[in-house]
Each structure stands twice: as C-alpha cells, then as structure tokens.
N, C-alpha and C positions, 0 to 999 in steps of 0.2 A: 310654360317653358318657352324660351326664345328660340325661334327657328332661324338659325344662321343662314341657311340656304335661301329662304324666302327673303330675309333682310338684304342679302347680297344681291340677288337677282332683281329684287324690287328697286334697289338703288341703281343698278346698272340700267334697267329699263327706263325708269323715270328720268335719269340724267340724260340718256341718249335721246329719249323722246323730246325732252325740252330743247336739246341741241338741234334736233331736226326742225322743230316748230320755229325756233328762233333764227335758223340759218339765213333765210332771205333778208330779214331785217338787220341782222348782224353784218352781212355783206354790204348792205346799203350804208350802214354806219361807217365801215372802213372806206368805201368809195367816196362818200361825202367828206370825210376827214381829209382824204387825198386832194379833193377838189379845193377845199378851203386852204390847204397848205400850199399848193403849187399853182393854182389858177387865180385865187383871190388874194392870197398873201395876208400877213397880219393886218396891214392897214385896211385892206378890202374887207376882211372879216369884221373889223371894228365898225367900219362904215355900214356894213350890211345889217349888223345887229343894233345899230343906233346908239351905242354908248350906254350910259347909265340912266336912271330915272324911269318914268313911266313910258317914255318913248322906247327905250331899250327893252322893257318888259313886254310891250305890245309887239315889237318886232320879233322878239324871241318866240312869243306865242304864235305869231303868224307864220314864221318859217317852220316852227315845229309842227304846225298843222299840215304843212305841205309834204313833210318827209315821212315816208312809210318805214319808220324805225320802231324798235321796241325798247324796253327798259335796259336791255343789254346793248343794243345797237347805238344808244345815245352816248355810251361811254367814250368811244374814240372821237366823236364829234365834240363832246364837252371838253375833252382833253385838248383838242385843237383850239377851241374857243378860249380856254384858259391860257394856253401858250401865246395866243394872239393878243392877250391883254383885255379881253371882254370882262366887264364888271361881274363880280361873283353873283350878285342878285339876278342879273340877266341870265347867267348860266343856269341857275337853279330854276328859274321860270321856264327855260327851255327844257330842262331835264324832266320837269313835271308835266309839261304840255305835250311833248313830242310822242310819247308811247301810245297814248290813247286818243288824243285829239288828232286823228288823221283820217282822211276821207275814206280809205279802204276799210278800216275797222268800223267806222260809223255807218258806211253803206251796208256792210254785212249785218251789223247790229239792227239796222232799221228793217231788214228783211225777216229777222228771227225774233225780235223783241217789240215791245210797245214803243212806237215812234215818240209819243209824248214823254215817256220815261227816259228814252235815250237823249232827247233834246234837253230835258231837265238835267240829266247827268252831265252832258257836255257843258251846259251853262255853269253848273256848280264847279266843274273842273276848271273852267276858264277863271272863275273867281279864285279858286285855290292856287292856280299857277301864278297869277298876277299878285295875289296877296302874299304868297310864300316868298316870292322874290322881293317884294317891297318890305316885308318884315325883316328879311335877312339884311337888306341894305340899311335899315334903321337900327336894328338891335344887335346883329351879329357881325356885320362887316367891320373890319379894322382899317383905319386910315393907312394908306400906302400899300394895302394888300395887293391891289391890282397893279401889275408892272407891265408896261408896254415894252415889248422887245425892240431892239435896234432894227433899223431897216434891213431887209434881206434882199439879196439879188434874186430877181425873178428869172426863170428860164426864158429862152427866146420863144416868140409866138410860133405856133405851128405844131408839127408832129412831136418835136422834142418836149414841148410843154405837156402834151397828152401823155407821153411816156413818163414824165416826172410824176404825174398823178398816180399812175400804176406803181411807180417806185415808192412813193410816199405811203400808199395804201398797204403795200406789201410790208414795208418797214413797220407800220403801225400794227399790222396783224401779228408780227413777231415781237411786239413790244409789250409794255405793261398792260395795255388794254385787254389782251387775250387772257392775262392772269386774272383780271377782275371779272371778265366774262366767265372764265372757268370757275371762279369762286361762286358766282351766281348759280351756275348750272349744278355744281356739286352740292351747294347748300340746298337747292330744291330737291335733288335726289335723296339726300340724307333725311330731309324733313318728311318726304313722302314715304320713304321706306320705313321710317320709325312709326308712322301712323298705321294702325291695323286696317286691313282690307275692308272697304265699305263702311268706314267709321262714321261718315257724315250722311249716310243714306237716308236717315230719318231725322235730319236736323235742318236748321235754317228756316223753320216754318214762319209764316207771317205773324203768328201770334206768340212767337218766342222773342221776348224782349232782350235776350242775351245774344241773339243771332249776329248783330253787327259786331259785337265784341269777339265772338268766336271766329268770325270771318277775319277780323283784324289780326288775330293771333296766327292765322294760317297765311294770310295774304302778304303781310309785310316781309317775312323772310323768304317766301316762295316766289317763283317766277311764273308768270302767265303771259304767253304770247298774245298779241292783240286779237287775232282772229279766234284763237282758242278761247280766250277770255270772253269774247262776245258770244261764242257758242254756249258757254256756261250761263251767261246772262239770259240767253234765249230760253234755256232749259229752266232757269229759275222763274222766269215769267210764265212759262208753260205750267209749272207746278204750283204757282201761287206762293213762292217763297218770299222771305223778308225783303222788302225793297231797300231797307237800310243796309242789309248784308250785301245786296247786289251792288249798291253804290260803293261800299267799301272795297268790294272786289274790283270794280271798275277803276277806282281812283288809286288804291294802294296795291292791289294784286297785279294789275297790268302796269302800273307806273313805278313800282319800287321792288327791289330784290336785294339780296345780301351782297352781290357784286357791286351794285351801284352804291350801296351804303358804305362798303369798304373803300371805294374810290373817294367818296365825299369825306370820309374820316381821315384818309391820308392827306388829302389836299387842304381841307379846312379844319383839321384837328378833331379828335373824337368828341371832346366835350361840347363844342359848338354844334357839331353835326347831330349828336344825340338830342340836344335841346331843340334844334330846329326840326328834327324828325319827329320828336314828341309833339311839337306844336302842330305839324302837318297831320299827324295821325289823329290827334284829338279833334282837329277841325273836320277831318273826313268823317269821323264817327258822329260828331254833332250834326253835320249836314245830312248824314245817312238817317239818323233818327228824325230829323226834320222832314225828309222826303217821305217818311212812312205815312204822314197824314194825307197829303194830296194824291199820292200814287199807290196807296194800299190796295191790294186785290179785293174783289168783292167777298163778303162774308160767305163762308162755306166753300171758298175756292182754294183753301189751303190744301196742298197736295200731301200725299203720304210718302211712300218710299220713292226715292229718285236716284238716278245714276249721274245727276249733274255734277256731283262732287267726287266722283270716283277718281279723277285725276289728282286729287289732293292727297290720296293715301296710297298704300302699297297695292300694286296691281294683282298680287297673289294672296289667297287666303292662307293662313297659317296651317302648316301640315301638308300643303299640296305639293306634289312632285313637280319641281321646276328645274329646267336646265337651259343650256345655251340655245337649243332649238326653239323652245317656247318663247324665250326672251327675244331672240332674233325676229320671230314672227310678230311679236308685239311692237317692236321698234319699226320693222319694215312697214307695218300698216300706217305709220305716220309719215312715211316718205312718199310724197306725191310730186307733181310737176315742179311746184315752187321750191320744195325742199331739195329736190335733186339739183336744181340750178344753184340754190344757196350753198349747199354743202360742197358742190364742185367748185364754185367761185372762191369760197373760203379756203378750200384745199389748195387751189392754185396760188392764192396770195401767200399762204403759209410756206408753200414750196419755194416760191420766188424769194420771199423774205428770208427763208433759211439759207438759200444759196448766197444771197447778198451778205448775210451775217457771217457766213463761213469763209467766203472768198473775196469779200470787198470791205474789210474792216476799216480801211482808210477812206472810204467814201469816194473812190475814183469814178464810179459810174455816175453818182450824183453830181460830182464836179464837172464831168464831161457834159451831162445833160443841161446843166445851168451855165455852161461856159458862154461868155459873150453877153449874157443878160438881155434885157429888152432893147431891141434896136429900133431906130426909126423905120416907119413903114415905107417899103420900096414902092415906087409907082406901079410896077408890074407884079406886086405881091399876089399870091394865090389866095382864094377866099378863106382857107383854113389858117392862113398866116396873119389875118387881120385881127387886131386887138379888140377885146371886149372888156368893158369896165368890170372890175372885181365884183361889186354888188350884183351886177347883171348876171355874171357867171354863176353866182350862188343861186339866184332865182331860176336861171335856165337849167342848172343841174338838178335842182329840187323838182322842177316840173318834169324834166326828162325822166328822172327816177320814178316819179309818180305815174307818168304815162306807161312806162315799162311795167310797173307793178300792176296797173290796171289790166294790161294785156295778159299778164300772168294769172290774174284773178279770173278773167274770162276763160282762160284755158283750164284752170282748176275747177271752177264752177261751171262745168260744161252744160250744154242744153240737156234737158231730161231725156230727149230721144237718143242722145249719144251715150247716156249712162245706163239706159234700160237693160241692154244686153248683159252688162256686168252685174246689175242688180239681180237679174233673173238667175244668173249662175251662182252668185253668192247666196241668194235665198235658197236655191236648191241644195247647195252644200250644207247650209245651216239646218234645213229640214231633215235631210238624210242623217246628219250627225245627231240631231235631237231624237229622231225615231230609233236609232240604233244604240243610243246611250252614250255617245261620245260627247260628254258634257263640255269639256274644255274646248274642243273644236267647234261645237255649236255656239258657245258663248263668244268665241273669237269672231266667227262669221256673222253673228247677229250684231256685234259691235260695228263691224265693217259695213253691214247693211244699213244700220242707223246713220252712219256717216255719209253713205251714198245717198240716202233719202234726203238728208239735209243739203247736200251739194246740189241735188236735183231741184229742190225748192228754191234755193238761192239762185241757181242758174236760170230758173224760170223767171224769177223776179228781175234779174239783171237784163233780161232780154225783152220783157214786157212792161217793166216798171210798175207792175201790180200783180197781186195774186188774188184770184177770186176767193171770196170768203168760204164757199163750199169746198174749193180745192184745198185751201189752208186747213179746213176741218178734216179732210181726208188725210192730209199729211200728218196732223196731230194724232189721229186715230191709228194710223199705220205705225207711228213711232211708239205709241202706247202698247200696241200688240207686240212689237219687237221687245220692248222693255219687260212686258209680262213674261214672255217666253225666256228671255235672258235671265230673269230672276229665278224662274223655275229650274233651268238647267244648272244654275249655280248652287241651288239648294240641294245638297246631297241627300236630304231626307225626303225629297219629293219623288214619289214613285214614277217610273217610266210611263205607266198608263195615264197618269195625270198630266205629264208633260205632253204626251201625244194629243190630248184633248185640246191643247192650246194651238195646235198647228193649223187646223181648218180655219179658225177665225183669222189667223195671220195671213193665210193664203187669200181669203176673201178680201181682207183689208188691202192686200197688195194689188189685187185686181182693181179695186176702187181707186187706189193711188195712181195706178197706171192710166186708168181712164181719165183722171183729172189732170195729170201733168204731162202725159205723153200723147194720148188720143184726143185730148182737148174737150172732153165731155164728162158730164156727171150722170151716173145712173145707167141702167141698161147693161147689156152684155158686151163682151169684147167683139170687135169686128170679126167677121168670118175669116178663118185661116190664121188668126193671131193666137199664139200659145200664151197661157198665163205664165 
C-alpha cells in the first residue's frame, strides 16, 4: 500500500535538501552570467571562449574548470553564452566540463577517494567534454544556428558597471533560468520520493556487472551537487563498490539533470538533444566499464550494506510517522555556512529581480545605468573607473569566485579541534537516544556525527595536505561504527539490548578518532583532564 505521507514529505525533504546543496553554485552561476552580460559583453564573451573548433572547446573546458558551479548553476551561464553567439558545440563542452571538473570538488574528492581513480575520472571527463562538443559540431549543429547579436552599448566604467552586474544577475534569477533550475530540483525530489527507503543499500557491488547501468538510470534524471557527489564517491571507494558505477555517478550524476536536459531540449530541439544525450550516456557507460579493469578494488574488498546511496531514495521508511518537524530537521542538517550564504544570496537576487519586474517593466533602471556608454578614460580617473578588457574580466571574475569559494570551503571544513566540541555533543545526544530507544532521534544524530567526522578529516587534510595512514584508518573505523549503530536503530526488529551493545565500541572508536585528528597522536589514553 502506498504511504502518501511518506511520499509527500520525502519529496519535500529531498527537493529542499537539493536546493540547499546547490545554492552556493547556483548563486555563482547567476553572478557569472551577470559579469558576462555587463562587464564582458557579447563580443568579449565570444573572444573569451575562443569561437568554434578545438580552440573554443579547450577554452570552454579551461574556463569551466575554474568556475565553482554545478549542473544547475551552469544554466544561466550557458544561456548567456548562447545569447552572445558562442558556437553550440563550445557551449555543450562547457556544460559537461564545469559541474565536476572544478578545483573545489576535485580537492575534496582527493581527500576522501583514491587519488589515482579521481585523476582517471578527471581525464576521462575531459575526453568526454571535448568529444561531446566536437561530435555536436560535426553531427548535430545546423548551419546558421549560431547568431551573433548586434553590438550592445556597454555601461560606463566604474560603480555603475558594477551595479549593472547585480541588475543583470537579478533579472536572470527571475527569468527562465530559475524555471529550469526548479525543474531539476523537483525532478530530483520526485525521483527520490518514489524510490523506497534504503533501496540501494545492498547494491552497486564491484562484482555486479549491472551496477553502471543501474547508476545510469538514477544519475541522469537526478541532481547531485559536486561536493555531495564526491562524498558519495568516497563512500563507494570505502565500501569497494563498482568503479564503473562510480564513474557514471561522477560524469552523469554530477554533470546532468532534468533541468539541464529541459533547457537543452528547448534551445536545440528535443530530437537532437535526446540523440546527443544518448551518445554521451553510452560513452560514459562504456568508459565506466573500461575503468573497472585498471581501478577495480582488491578481491574480497566488496562491501556489504552501505549508506552511500541513501540520498538517492526516500529518506523515510514506509509506515513511519513523518511530519513537518522531522522534515525540517532533515533539511536543516544540510544548511551549513556555504548553504546559508548561497540561499541568502539567491533570495536577495529574487527579491531585487521581483521588484524590478513589478515596478520597472520599461527598463528605466537599466537605461539609466547604461546611459552614456563607455567614455574615454579621463586623466584623473579613479582606479575603479579604469577599463579592463572583456576576456580579462571573465578570468578575473572566475578566479575571484574561486578564491571566495575556497575561503568558504575552509570555513565549512574547519580544523578538527574546532569541530570536536560539536562532535562530543552530537555523539552524546546520539548515545542517549540509542540507550533510551528514541530510534529516529538517534539515527538523525548519528547521520550528523558521520558528516562532522568527514568534515574533520577533510579539514585536517586541507591544513596539512596529508592524512597519516593510521589516522585515516581511525576515521574509517569510526565511520563504520557509526554506520553499524545507525543500521541497528533503524531496524525496528533489533532489540534495545542489542543496540546498547554497539555503544561501547562506538565510544572507544571516537576516542581513537579524537586522538588521531585532534590530539595528534595514535594509541594511548587521552591527556589528563580531557573528557571523551
């Protein structure tokens, strides 16, 4: 029997979680679109992306690698590229490259996954981005399809030009881009809600030849944020899951979603889009099976049950009592420093765009901001009034956004010593809930504890650029203890006495984790006066 309550709240939770995870990269997409529109201009955008041919494809890959965007955040940028007259093959190469070939996601992936595997994935992804763009130009592009717009007056240099960037970003946020982004989020929510809780907990094993195909069926319509996708890849390598399925997730799960497919279908027509998408999907699956040979995990390393794919299905078991409070707690757990900034920024852009749409339908604000156009440089011009070439502006904006995102990453992935107090409190709450039989509360706190442990490990790596093998082993053991207790509290058939037996090993593993990542030593007891 279908549980309507579970389906509804599962859809709400997964949609809002996806929005929270995507918010920083969506905000980046709107800002970059504004920079391209008002600081580079159509001609500057075309010069920055190098026109058609291999030069344009390589430029698209290079710029995409610098931008911290996701498969939803690329939509406003791709729309501006299209408006500026960039060739369609170059746009498609950018669309495939930008979501997952970016230093932030690669840096995170290198801390949680096999470096050799991630480098292999990145190389194959480069081949796919360039190949997909080239195949489109040769087989799917139509003569005269790319139209260069007439020259546009650029706003004066200085503060007015900066204001026009904000104006363009706000207008874009209240335009078709948000509808496509919403389609991607809603599609992900519907897909996840329809799949039963824990459906993939025992799937995607290394010896399962169908694993890449199963992952394809989930990854193409769903949305995965770059950092969240990399976290899943780390779990897949931890559990010895299929390398082919991992590559499909990396290429299609992080790089494609229903919103992006909808935009491509509207712009390039459904038949051509589906043919091109089928070609890209088939190539990703073939490369995934090819990577199984050199990167397969050792025999005997195939994991059993895993929570790596919990995000692909409904967060609530059928029949469980679910309401707004539980759903709000699930969504709130996903909102951290970066997400707060991203959601607030998108909210401000929507507010500004809504006000402009309601009270400035004739575009008087835009006309005032662009009045006078570019003027010759005055001898006594201030430094912010000095012109910068359009292509240079694109690169400067990309590097600026990248640096800002890196600062945000260091804030989110704080030093282990700064996270330990929160970990102690969350662990205590989880243990108390497990001892008293509050299963839902225990599972929620254990999930949060697992996230904090991963943040601590990544934070340690970002500050030392290495993680000792013994410390990494302590981290893996601690997360396995968390997973074992979480499985137990979620199993309604598990007696409370059996659950309580799993608590002392978790406590001991946490002490070892703390010794490794906070106290900086392995083995022995905690320093005198330090509470576990």
